[in-house]
N, C-alpha and C positions, 0 to 999 in steps of 0.2 A: 503493499498499499504506500509506502514510503519511499520506494527505492528510486522513484523519478523526481523527488524533490532535491533541492539544493540543500546544503548543510544548514542554513539559516531557518528555511522552511521546515525541514525536519525537526530540527530543535523547537520550533513553535509547536508543532504537531504533537509531538511525544512529551510535553510539559507535564509535570506530576499535577495533581488535583489540586491548585493552589491560584491565587490571583496572578494574573498575567497581563501586561501591556505589550500587544504586538503594533511596533511601530512600522506600518507598511506602506511605502512609498508608492508613487503612481506606475503601475503596470508591474508590480512585483508579485503578482498572483495570489492576493489576500482571500479572495473567494475560494479558490483551490485549497488555502490553509485551513480556513474556517469549516469547509465541509469535510476535508480530510481529518481534521481533529476531531469531528463528531463520530466519523465512521472509526477512526482508530482507537477512541473511548468505548465504543459499542463492542469492538472486538476484544477490549479489555474487561468486558461484563456488565458496562454501564447499560441500563434499560434506555431505549429511545425516546420513553415518557418522561425521563429524567432531565431532558433538555428544554431549556427555553432559549430559543435564538432570535434575535431581534434584528431585523433589517430596517432599511429607509424606503423601499420600495417594494410592491408586490411582485414585480419582475425579479428582484434579486432573490425574494424568498422562493419562488417558483424555482428560479435556477438553482438554488441549494438544495431543495428537495429533489430536483432531477438528478443531480451529481451524486447524493446520497443513494438514490436508486440504483444508479450505474456502479457505485462501490460496493454496495451490499444488498443481500436479497431481503429488504424488510418492506413493510408496508408504513408509508410516511404519513398517511393521510389523519391519523390521531396525533400527531407529534405538533408542539406549539412552535411553530416557525412562522413566523410574519412581522408585518410593522408594528410600531408601536399601536398605532390606532387600531389596526386589527386584532392585534392580541388583547388590547383594553376592551374592544368591542365583545370579544369572545368571553373574556371575564364577566363583564357585566349581564350578558345575557344569562350566562348561568346562574348568577347571584342577584338578578335584579330586584328583588325583594329586599335583601339586605342592603343593597345600595340605593334603595328609595325610588326604583323606576318602575315605570309600568312595563310589562313583559313585552309589549311592541312597540317599544319606543324607536322613533324615527331618528336618523342622523341627518343634520343639516350639514350640507356642502357651504364653501366659504360665500358662495352667491346667496343661498337660501337664507343663512344667517344674516347677511346683509339686508335682504327685504325684510326679516322679521324685525330687524332693528328700526328700519324705515317707518314700518308700520307702528312700532312701539313709539317712536318720536312723534308722529302724527297723532297718534291716540290722546298722548299726554300732553299735547300743546307745547311739546319743547322746541325752542327755538333752533331750527337745523342750520343755521349760519353759525351760531355759537357752538353747537354740538352737531357737526357733520357727521353723518351716518357712518362714514368709512373711518373716522377718528374716534368715534364711540366703538366700533368693532376691534379697531387696533387696542384701544385701551383695555376692554374686557378680556380679549385675547392674551395681553401681555400680563395682565393681573393673573390670570388662570395659569398661565405657564410658570408663575412664580409661586404657584400654590395657594393663592389669595382670593379669599372669598371676601363680599364687600365688608363685611363686619370687621375684618382684620386688616383693612388698608388704611393707613395713616394720611389723612387729607390734610394740607396745611394751607389750602387757599380754597376760595368759593368755588372756582372753577371745577378744581379736583373733587370737591364734595359733591357737586353737582353731577360728575362724572360716576361717582361711586352709587348716589341715588338712582341713576338710570342702570348701572349694573346689577342693582338690587332688584329693580322693576323688571328688567329682563329676565333675570334668574326666575322669578316668579312667573313670568309668561312662559318660559319653557316648561317649568314644572307643571303648569296647567294644560299645556298642550301635548305632553309626553314627548318632548325632542331634547336632543342634544347636539352640540356642535362639537367639532373636531377636538378642540381644547378641552371641553367638558369630558369626553371619553377619558382623556389621561388623569385629569384631576379626580373625578368620581372613581376611578379605578383605584386611585393611589388612596384617597380617602377609605374607601372600601376595606383595603387591607390594613390601613392604619387603625381604622376603628372596630375592627372584628377580629380579636386574637385568634379564634379558633380557624378561621378562614386563612389568616397570615401564616400560622404555624402549620396548616395542612400544605399550602403550597412551597413555605420554606423547606419542608420536608421532602417535598416531591422533586423539585427542582435543583437538583444537586449540582447542575452545570447551566451557568448563565454566558451564552455568548452575544457579544454585541458587534456589529458591523458598522463602520463610519462612525465610530464613536467621537469624533471630533464635531459631529453634527448635532449632539444631544444638546437639550437644555436643561437647565436647572431641575424642572419637575422630574423628566425623564430621569435624569441621574439619581433623583430621589427614590423614584419608583423601583429602580433598579436595586439599588442599595438595601431597599425595604425588603424586597423580595428575596435578595441574597441572604439577609439575616446574618447569622454567624456561620453558617454551614456551608452554603454554594460557593464553588470556585468561580470567578466571574474571569472571562477571556475577552479582552476588550481589543478591538482590531481597529486602528485609525490612523490618521496623517494629520498632523497640526499644520502642515504646510499646505494642505486642501481644504481647510475651515474657510468656507467662503458664504456661509449663510446666517452671518449674524443678524441681517434683517429680518430672519425668520425667527429669531430667538436662540439660534445655536450658541453655545458659550464655549471657546476654545479652551476656558481654563480647567473645564471638567477633566481634561488629559492629564494635567499637573495634578489636580485633587486626585485623581484615581492612582497615579504613580505613588503620590505622596502616602496615602491613606490605605491603598489596598495592595498594589503590585509591589511597594516599598522596594524599588530598584530592581524588580524581575521584569525587565523590558528585553525584547528580542526584537532586533530591527531588521527589516527586508529590504535590503538596498538594490539587489539584483534587479534589474528592469527587463522585461522580455518585450518591450513594445518599441521603444525610440532607439534611434541610432546616436552614436557617441556626441557629436557636435550638438545636438538637440538636448541631450541630457546635460551637457557641460554648462550650455548657455541657461538652463533652467536651474542649476545648482547656484551659478553664480548670481543671478538675479535673487534667489529666496535667502541667500547668505546674507543679503541687506536687512532683512527682519531681525529684531532682537528677540532673546529668550526664547529660542526654539528648542525643542527636545532634541533636535540634532540628527541629521542622517546626510548620506551624500549618494545619490543614485549613480550607478554604473552598468555598462553592458559589455558583454563580450562579442557583441553583433559587429564591431568595428566602428569608425568615426561617422561614415556615411557623409551626407551632405551638408553644408553650413546653412544655417538661419538666413534667408535672402530678405532684405529690406529694401522697400522703394518708396519714395514719396513723390506725390502728384501735386498739381497745384489746385485741384478741386476734388470733392467727393465724387462727383460724375467721372473724372478722369481716372480716379482711383478705381471705381467700379469697374470702368470700362477695361483697364489693366487686368483687374482679376479675371474678368470673364475672357480674355485674351489668354492669360495664363491657363485659366482652365481648360480651354480649347487645347492648348499645347499638351497639356496632362492627358487629356482624353485621346489625342492622337498617339501619346507615347505608352497607351495601355492601361492607364489608371481607370479604373470603373467608377463610374458617375457616383454610385453610394459611397465610394471610398474618398470623395473630396468632400471637405467641409467648409464653410464660410462663416466666421465667427464674428460677434460684434459685441460690445460691451452693453449698448444700450437698443431696443427695439425700434426705436426711430431710425437707426442706421439701415434698416432693411429695405426700405422704400427703393431707394435707387439702386441697389444690388438686385431686387426682384425685378425691376424696370429694365436693367441691362440683360439679365438672363432672360427674360420673356422676348425682349426684342431679339435676341441672338438664336432664340429658338433652342436652347440648352434646357431640358426637363429640371426642375428643381422643386424642392419640398421645403417649407419653413417647419422645421421639428419644433415640436411644443406649441404648435397652433392650437386653434380652438378642438378639444378633446371630444370624443364620442358621446360620453354622458352629459357633456356641457352644452350639446347642441339643443336649440329651442325645442324642436319637435320630441327629441327623446326627454328632455325635462317635464314636458308637458305629459307625456305617458306616464312617466316615473310619478307625477303629482297625482294622476289618478290611481296609481296602484298603491300609492301610500296611503289615499284616502280610504281605499278597500281594506287595507290593514290596520289603519288607525284613523277614523273619520274626524278625531279631535285635533289633528294636525291643520293649524290656521294657515300656516305658510303655504301648504299645498293647496289648501281650500282656496285662498285668495289668487293663486297661479291659474286655476282651471274653471273657478266657479262662473266666469263669463268668457271662456274660451275653448271651443267656438263660442260666439256671442249668444246669449239666451235672454236678451233683454233685461239684464240686472246690472244696472248702473252704479255710479260711485255714491251716489245718496243713498241708494237701498243698502249698500254695504256699510256706510257709515251708522245707519240706524241699526243694522244688524250688530255691528260693532259695540254700539252703546248698550243693547240688550245683554250682550256676552257680558260686558263689564258689570253691568248692574245685576246679573245673577251670576256672576263670577262662573262662567262656563265658556265652551268652545263656541266657535260661530256654528258649527254644526247643531249643536244642542240649544242654540238660541233661535234657529230657524221657526220652531212653533208660536214663538211670540210675534213674528211678522204676520201683517195683514196685507188685504188688498192685494194688487197686481203682483207687487214686490214678493209679497209672502207666497203667492202660487208659484211665480217662476222658481224661486228659492226651493219651494217645496217639491217641485218636478226635478230639479238638480239632486235633492236628498234622496229622492225616489231612485234616481239613476245609479247613484253610489250604492244605496241598499241592493239593488237589483244585481249590480255587479259583484257585490260581496257576497250575495247568494249563489251566483253562478261559479265563484271561486271555489266553493265546495265541491263541485262537480267536474271542472277543468284541470288540465294539468297547465303548468305555468305558461308553456308557450301558446297554447290554446286561449288562456286567460288574456294574455297581452293583444293577441289578434282580437278578442271580442271587446276589450277596451278600446282599441284603436275603432273599430267600428261602430259601438254603441255611443261613444262619446261624441262623434261627429268629427273627430281630427281626420278620418279618412277623407270624407267627403269635402271637408274644408281644404286640404291640401291637393285634392284632385280638381278644385275649381280654380286654385292658383296657378298661374302661368309658370311660376318658377318653383312649383312643388314637387316636382318629379325627383329631385334629389332628397327631399324631407320625406317622401313617400318610401323611397328605398332605405333611407337610416332607420324609418321605423320597423320595415321589415327587417333590418339588420338586429334590431334590438330582440325581435323573436329568435332569430339565429343566436343572439346571444344568450338567451334565456334557455334554448336547446342545448347548447354546449354546457352551460352552467350546472342544469340538472343532470347531465350526463356524468359529469366530471364528479358531482357531489353524491353518486348512486341514486338519485331521485327520479329519473326518467318515469318510472311507472307509478310515481305518487300523485294525489291532488294537490291542488295549490295551497290549500288552507289548513290541513289537519295533521301531517306527519312530522315528527322532530327532524331536524337538520341532521343532529347527531344523538341518534338513540342511546349510545352508551355514555354521553356525556352527563356527568351528574354535580350538583353542587353540595354544599355541606351547609347543615344548619347549625343553629348556635350548640346543640346538643351532639354534634358531629354524626349526624344521621344523613345518609345519601338522599338527595332529592333529585327526581329525574327533572331536566330543564328543557322544555319542548319549546322548538322554534320551527315555524312553518317554512316551506321553501320560498314562499312570497317575501317573508321577512326576511329571509337568509339573501335573497337575491337583491332585496332594496338595500340592505346593508352592503352587500358586494359592490352596488352600483355606487354608492356614496364613497366607499373607500377607494374603488378603482377610478375614481373621475380624477382626471388630470394625470393619472400615472402612466398610462398607455395611450397610444394614438393610432388610428387605423393607418395602415401601411398602404400607399398606393402600388398597384402591382407594377408600374414602370420604375426602373432604375433611375435616381434623380440625385442631383446634388444637394447637399444638405445646408440649408441656413439655420442658424440658431445663435442665442446669445450664449457667453462662454458659461454661465450658470447652468444653462440647459445642457452643455456639452459635458459636464461633470459625469465621470462613468463611462464615457465613450471614447472611440480611438478610430482614427482615419489614416489612410496611406499619406494624403495631402492635406494640410490645413492652412487656411489664411487666416490671420488674426488682424482684423480691419481696426482703424481709427486709433492709432496709438500717437493721441494727441493730449497733451496737457488739458485738464478740465472734463475730458471725455474718458480717457482711460490713462491715468487713475482719474475716476469721475470726480467732478468738483464737488458733488453733496457729500463724498465720503472723506474729503480732506480735513472738515473740521470735526469729524468725530473721532472720539477715542479709538484706537487702533484701526482708524478707517483706511488710512495709507497701507498699513501691513497687510489688511485684508485685500485691498486692491492689488497688492504684490502678489498674494497668493493666488488671487484670480488670474493673473497673469501667468504664474506658474502652472496653474491648471490649464490654460491655454496651450501653452508651450509644450507639455507632455501629453496633449490629445496626439500629436503627430508621431507616424511611425517612421516615414521615409522623408518627406519634405515638409518644411514649415516657411510659410512667407510671413512677414510682417508688413503692413502697409499702413500709410498716414497721408493726410491731405492738408494743405496749406489753408484752405477755405472749405466750410462745410455748411449745407444747408440744413438746420435742425429747430424745428417748432416753428417753422415759417421765416426764419432769419438766417441771414449769412453769418456765420463767425468765423473768424481768423485764428489761425491755430499756432500754438508753438509744440515743438515736438516732447512728448511724454519723456518723462525723467527715466523711465524702465528703459530705454533705448540706451542710455548712458551706462546701464548696468549690465548690458550684454558684453562679453569679452569680444574684442577684435578678432581673437583668432577663432571664434565660433561663428561669426557672422560675414554676411557679405553684402556691402551696399551696391544696389543697381542703379542707384542715382548717387551722385556726388555727396558725401556725408556733410561736408562744411558748406556748399556751394548755394544749398537753397535759402531764399530770403526768408527765414522765419527766426524768432528769436530763439537762442539756446535754451533749452530747459534747464540747464545748469543753475540758472538765478532765478528761476520763477517762483516766487512764493517766498524768497530769502533764504533758501535751504543751504546755499551756499557752497555748493559742489564744485569745486574747481575753482572758485573764487573769482568767476567772472564778474566784471562789473557792469553799471548801466551803459559806461560809455562803449565797453566792448559790445554789448547787444546792440545797440543803437547802429555801431558800425556794421554789425552783421546785417541789419535793415537795409543799408545803403547798398549792398551788393546787388548786381544784377546777374540773373542766371537764365541760361537757355532752358534749363530743364524747369524752372519754376515760372518765370515770365510775369510774376506779380508785384515785384518790387515797387513799381510806380503806384500800385494800389494801395499797399499797405504799410509802405515805408515813410510817409508823410511824418515830417518832423514838428510840424504845427498846424493848427486848424481853428479858423475863427467861426464860432457858432454864437450868433446873437451878440452880446457885449463881452463874451468870454473867448479869451485865447487859451487852446487847448495845446499841449505838446507832449512827445513821447517821453516817459521818464518822470511826468509831474505827479506830484500827489493830489489826490481829489477825496472828497468826503461825501458819502451817500447817505440818506436818512435811514436807509433799512439794511443796507450792506456795510456800513461804516467806512473806515479809511482805506483807501487802495492807492495803486500806482498805475498810470497809463501804459499799456503795452503797447497798443497799435492804434493809429487813426485812418478813418477812410472815409469816401464819400463826401458829398457836398450839400449845403443846404438842408432839406428835409431828410436826406438820406445818410447824414452825418453820422458816423458810428465811432466808438472807441471801446477797445477790448481792454478791460482794466482788471487787475489781480488785485482783489480785497484780502486784507490780512485775515479775517475771520470766515468770509463766505466763499472765498475762491474766485475763480476767474469768471467775468462776465462780460457779455458783448451788449453795450447799452446804446439807445439811439440818443444822441446829445441833445435834441431839440426837446427830448420828453424827460429826460432821467433827472433834471433838476440836482446838477452836481456843483458842490462848492470847490472852488481851487483853493489848496492849503498854500498859504503864502510861504515861500521859500521851499516848497515841496518839489 
């Protein structure tokens, strides 16, 4: 089993039953190590049901189970292998009573949670300008990820106190409707184990080995849940890479790795540094770049596959020319035999994709935007799922409001407002408030209730695919999209949902069962306070709805045609390609200006660049543009500081490195790398270049707007962004613009006739 592993991999796999941190570099075979570790322990006599293995995607969990099946002749269906959300959902289904949940609780995805918050804000007459729904959503999720209920939050100002009150109202609304959001799944599972000692002891005794993939992406609550489950008995095997921690915006806490090493592994660290993906020049460039980050756990990737080709860097005058060059080079790669789907174009911001897509479309090169709208997030699919959720739980107000008048049934906004008033008056769901309605509105709402009740009755006699077909027909969705000139694709998608249900019930062994009555896992049992086993039944419909919520956003339907892949660098995490283009290496874009003012922001941006570089197997290109159209405005660029951190021996500039008329990134933001002065920077602007051709546009040393005289290098003050320094000046009259680097807000491009800048005397 371990004969084909390298020495470090074998060392990791054969560790004794103790806490271990596996520091696994990009392309070092961590999934292989995780699955082989489990198989090796099973060969030593550990039961398959003694493992809890946590991944960050359902795809990774399925891959792990498939590899286990290939290594050992075992039935993996009963094993606890899955994502945090999937495992917590399973735990809460088994013990819903102890968790204070209804058995048929539904899971709100991010969009449904936002809709529920919008409804709450409207119903409670909350000012949605002061308390924007998305801001409220972020606040609630952030508190839950810290493990905080409203009563435990310390609010030091009126605004935060009001947010806490809204959180409390939201919590009550979810309890009333029998729904939970993603963050609630984990928090409720943590509280379940924390507050019920018999349950906690049961699972601590059961799971003697806890394995965690992508440990660098865990948040504080996930870390707390894992350590609570481990107790003092289980051995935790954490696999991660601090150099690939790029999800702080989702709550990931890189410090969890150091805490784990200090508190549990206690120096028992195995480093996987041999890379099986990239050539030597790519790895050397990535190693040099990431070495600029401080306080790393430390590792250096290497390969025995040879140095390969250097990283190629090219600078163009505009984003359109940059995209044109990328497409020309893609054509060359295709002629050289690179498959379409082995070529990826990466970007830091989604806004960069438009010009790339335009050029690809114009060139006739098939492409796919990876991470676009997912199957379960499509409008028509969410409509069908809303009907199915109402069949399973008619008190789900979010699903009710989504489809009560879709297709239209003559139920207007005023009727729904009145219905909501009754629901609040009698403290019940919208479904249960319908009998209080009178007149035409009451009649129409009564017909909708009758439809849901009829479908719920049919659910007892139909299997899951048949039920979905019945819903599509009886709800009116079929006729609605047939009448839509552009509805053909939506009809195909709804048919694909039936196909997805067929696959689901087949894989779960439920193909012959009716939709509403048979437990998804007949052997699954919970434990009551006296330690007695209690059968936990879950219908195939409920299981499929949980599956749909958990899968939303994880996978994407693949087109049959091989295509060039376009994606953000965040989306590229975990993927690899023969040829990779990393576009937009400009200060303020990559590293992104929004990150530079944040704690650890620059280092996370550097980790993101490290991830981008290590996606490439054979060839990596880095591109940048001197001007870029973003958000409707042209912004003039300075080279990203990351370009200065790539060793000369590992890169090849396809355009002259010093000739282009842009400000050297060495001085932007006052970081002082290389000690370049303002005079040197301004002299760089004075150079003209046949490759750039923009010096006359961006190299102006002075510009008069109204009664103000602006010059490059001048100090200015803005009411919102604070003090800054003028980097470039361009345009005249109403089109006059300045690119300014602000001390606290990063680099901004402002219209001088609108910005209301104050010139700092002597600045």
